[in-house]
N, C-alpha and C positions, 0 to 999 in steps of 0.2 A: 769410767771404770775400765781397768785393763781388760782387753779381750783377745790377746794374742794367742792364748791357749784355750782349748775347749773346756778344761776344768775351771779356769778362771771365768769363762763365759757362763758356765752353768752356775757357778757361785754368784756371779752378778745377777743372774735371773732370780736365783733364790732370795738374794738380799732384797731385790726389788719387790718380790711377792710379799716378803715379810713387811717391808715398808708400807705396801698397799694395805695389808691387813691391819697394821697399826693405825693407818690413816682412817680406815673404815670404822675401827673401834672408837677412835677419837671423835669422828663425826656423829656416830650414834650417841656417844656420851653427851656431846654438845646438844643434840636434839632433845635428849631426855632432861638435861639440866637447864635447858632454856638458854644456853650459850650459843651464839652464832659466831662461827669462826670467820677470820678474815678471808674475803673472797679471793684475794690475790696474793696472800702472804705478805702484804705490805704493811701490816700492823706493827706497832711498836712492841718492844720487849718488856716495858715497864708495866706488867700485868698484876693487878691485885687478885684476890681470890676469885674463882670462876663465877661465884654467885653475883658479883657486881660487874663483871666484864660482859658486855653484850656484843659488841662488834667493833671491828677495826678495819679500815682500809688505808690506802696510802695517805689520804688527805683528811680523814676523820676517824675519831673513836667516840663511841657512845657508852655511857655508864649510868646505871641506876643503883640507888641504894637498896638494901635488902634488910629492912628492920626486923624480919623474922628469921634471918639466916645466921650463920656462924660468925660473920663479920660483926654483926651487932653485939653478939655475946662476947666476943674477944675484944671488940673496940679497935680492931686493926684490919688492914687489908681492904678497906673501903675505897670509894672513888678518890678520896684524898691521897691515897698512896701513889696513884699514878701522877697526880699533880705534884706531889712532893718530888718524885723522880724527875719530872720535867723541869722543875726549878733547879734541881741539882745539876742538870745538864745545861742550864742557861750559860751563855758565854758573853752576852752583850747587855741585856736588860730584862727586868721583870717589872711590869707596871700593873698594879692591882687596884681595882675599884670594887670594894666589897663592903656590904652593910655591916658585917660582923666577922670577927676572927677570934677563935679561942683554941685552935688546934696547935698544940706544941710542936708537932712535926713540921707543919707548914711554917711556923715561926722560925724554927731552927734552919729549915731550908733557905728561907729568905735571908737570915743573918749570915749563914755560910756563903751564900751567893754574894752578899755585900762585901764580906771579908776577902773574897777572891777577886774583887774588882768589878763585879757586875753592878750596873746601875739599877738600884731597887727603889721604887717609889710607890706610895700607897695613898689612896683616898678612901675615907670611911665616913660613916655617920657619926656626928659629934657625940651622940648619946652613948657610943661604944668606945670612945677614946680611952676610957679608964680601964678597959679590959687588960688583964695582966699581959697577954701575949702582944697586944698592940703597944703597950708601954715598953715591953722588952725590945721591940723593933726600934722605938725612938731612942732608947738607952744605947742601942748598938750604933746609932748614928744614921739610921734610915729615916728619911723625911716622910712624915705622915701628916696629911691634911684632913681636918674635919670640915663638914659643910657649914656648921655654925648657923643653922636656921631651923625654922619650925618643920618644914617638909623633910622628908627622908632622903638621904643618899642611899638609895635602895638597890643600886646596881650590883650585879654579881658577875664580874668578869676579870680575867687576867690575860695580859698579852706578854708573851715570852719571845725575846730576841726579834721583835718586830715582825714575826712570822707566824706565830702560833696563838690562836685565841681559844681560851677556855671560858665557857659560859653555861648557863642553865638556871635552874631554880635553887641550887644548893649554895647556901652560905657556907663559909669555911669554918664551920663549928662542929663540935662533936655530935650534938643532937641532929644537925642536918645531914651529917655524913653517915650516921649509924642508927638513929632512932626515927627520923622522919622520912617519908617518901619524897625522893628528889631525883632529878636528872642532871647530868653533867656531860657536855659535849666538847670535844677538842677538834678544832678545824685549823688546818695548816693552809694559810693563804696570806700573802703579803698585802693584798688589797683589803681583805677583811681586817687584817691587823691595822692598816691605816685608818679604817673607819673607827675602830675602837680606840686607837691612840688619839685620834682627833677629839673624841668625846672625853677621854681621860685628860688631855691637855687643857680642854675648856675648863675643867674643874681644878686641876692641880696647878697649871701655869697661869691661867687667866682668872681664876677664882670666880667662875661663873657657874652657879648651881641653879637647878630648878627652872622657873620661868625666864631667868636671865640668860639661859643658854641659847646660843644661836643655832639655827638649822644649817649645819655646814658639813654633813657627812660626805666624804669624797666619793664613795661608791654606794649609794643607797640600794642599787641593784647590781649584782655581779654574778659571774659564773665561775665555779671551781670544778674542774674536771667534768664539765658537762652538766653540772647541777646548778640551777639558778637559786641564788640567795637574795633575800631582802633584809635590810638592816634599818632598824628604827630606834630612836632614842626619845624618851619622854622627858619633859613635855614639849620639846621643840619640834618634833616631827609629826604630831597629830596621829599617834599610833592607832587610836580607836578607828579612825576613818579607814586606814589601811586594813585593819582586821575585818571591818564590816565589808569592805570590797572582797576580801578573801571568802568570807562567809557567803556573800551573794553569788560567788562562783560555784558553790557546792552543788553537785548534781545527784549524789548518792547518799552521803553520810557526813555527819558532824559529830565528833566525840570530843569531850573535854575533861580535864582534871583541873579543878579550880580550888586553890586555897581560899581565895576570896573572890566572890562574883556578885557585884552590886551594880554593874553597868547595864542599865536598862536598854540602851541603844544596841549593844552587842547581842544581848539576849533576844530582843525583838527581831533583829536581823536573822538570827538563827531560826526562830520560830516561823518567820515568814517563808522559810524554805520548805516547811512541812507540807503545805498544799501542793507542792510540785514534786513530792515523793521523796524528799530527803529525810532520813531517819536521824534522830538526835538522841544521844545518850551521854551521860556525864556523871561525875562524882564531885560532891562538895566536901570540903573539910568541915566536920561536924561542929567543932568549937566555934569556927567563924560563922557558920550558919546560925548558931544559937546566939551569938553576940553581936553580929553585924546588923545595922539598921539598913533596910532596903535590899536585903538579900534577894536574889533572883530565883531561889529554890522553888518557892511556891508558884512563881510565874511559869516555870517549866512544868512542874507537877500538875498544875491545874489545866495545862494544855495537853496532858496525857503522855508526856515524854518519860522515858525510863531514866530517871535521875535519882541518884542515891547519895546517902551520907557515908563517909569513909569509915572503914573498920579498924584503922590504926589507932591504938589508945594514945599515941602521941599526935603528930601532925602529918596530914597528907598535904605536902608543901608544893606540889607541882603547880605550874602555870602553863598548861599545855592545851592547844587546840589542834585537832587532827581533821583534815578535810579530804574526803573521798579516798582515804587510804594512800594519798600521794603527797600531801603537804603537811608539814609540821610547823607549829608556832611554839617557840619556847623562849625562855629568858627569865628576867626578874619581874616582869609586868603582870601584876594581878589585874583582874578585870574590874577596875574600880575607878571612881572619879579622882581619887588621890594619885593613883598611878598615872592617870592621863594628864592631870593638871598641875600637880604639886611636886611629886617625887622625881628624883633622877632614876630613870629605869632604862633597861636595854631589852630589845626584842629582836630575835632572829627567826626568820621564816625560811624554811628549807623545802624546796620542791624536789623531792627525791623519794620514790616509792620504797626503795630498800630501807632507807632511814626511817620512813614513816612506819614500815612494818615493825621495826624495833619498838617504836613508841606505842604502836597499837598493842603489841604484846604486853608492855608495861601497863597500858590502859586496862587491858583485859584482866590482868592480875589484880590491880587495885579495884576494878569494878566488881570482880567476883568476890572479893573480900568485904565489899561494902554492904550496907543495909538496904535491901530493896524497899 
């Protein structure tokens, strides 16, 4: 700012003070609304409504759906909006493995990317190949491959320009973006992208799904900006064993949000931490609790843990485990035998207390709305 004259210097100081006041007001608003602002200003500009924007740093952004907010009412501005913008900015490739797609804006973004020369490929579950939006992709000349088998192609991820990975519990559907509780995280890392592209190519290029998939993740553990990540794909990587190892490392707390939880080995590992002082809390999706055979709900409740049934009249669709407020498990993997042995699933483990705090805030919001 010019400072050659005293008047200009005073004006510059006044402008700075005004900017500081605006920043303080913004930070207070963020705290009130539950929005955490970018710690270094490194976030992206493709921001949906504040209700779904949680945090952004140079290498990650985290989003949660808000079924009770204005986004759900309007059907716009949800986490899909930032994904749409990211696809619009793609210059090289978009590779998507998604269980289901019915969002017209995502369809349009993919078709537009295809028309401007971006390589667009998709893998989906064969049961959803007849979806109108998926058919529209095929009609536009975008190659789409179904799994053609009994198990599910249940992955939920997209890789953009071989650099950016989007994953979480959210299918790219209207219900999952606006009616159901879900999370979506964007991570910028070429190595993480290589991991997910290797899994994608197993399916799309090699036509290897489910138990036929080889265990060939290039970087099953990696570091991004000082944060350790672990990457697992089911059924080839034995995800349950890795989750149990994480659970066994808990020293203070284990919290979870589970759409489906029928895995006795994971539940037993959690409960084994109680005698050493670890507290356990969790939320089950009510409809799955009532319909699943072998649900672990009673197992936890009979052991005296604070476990609840969700309060969303639609679906609490998260698949999240939080350990000691420092580690996040997210992705498409339900805690079930099908996820472990039959389905194609992806799981991302993030060892980062700041990111964990965001998921803990979402956990608390869902937990508080659940039935004690």
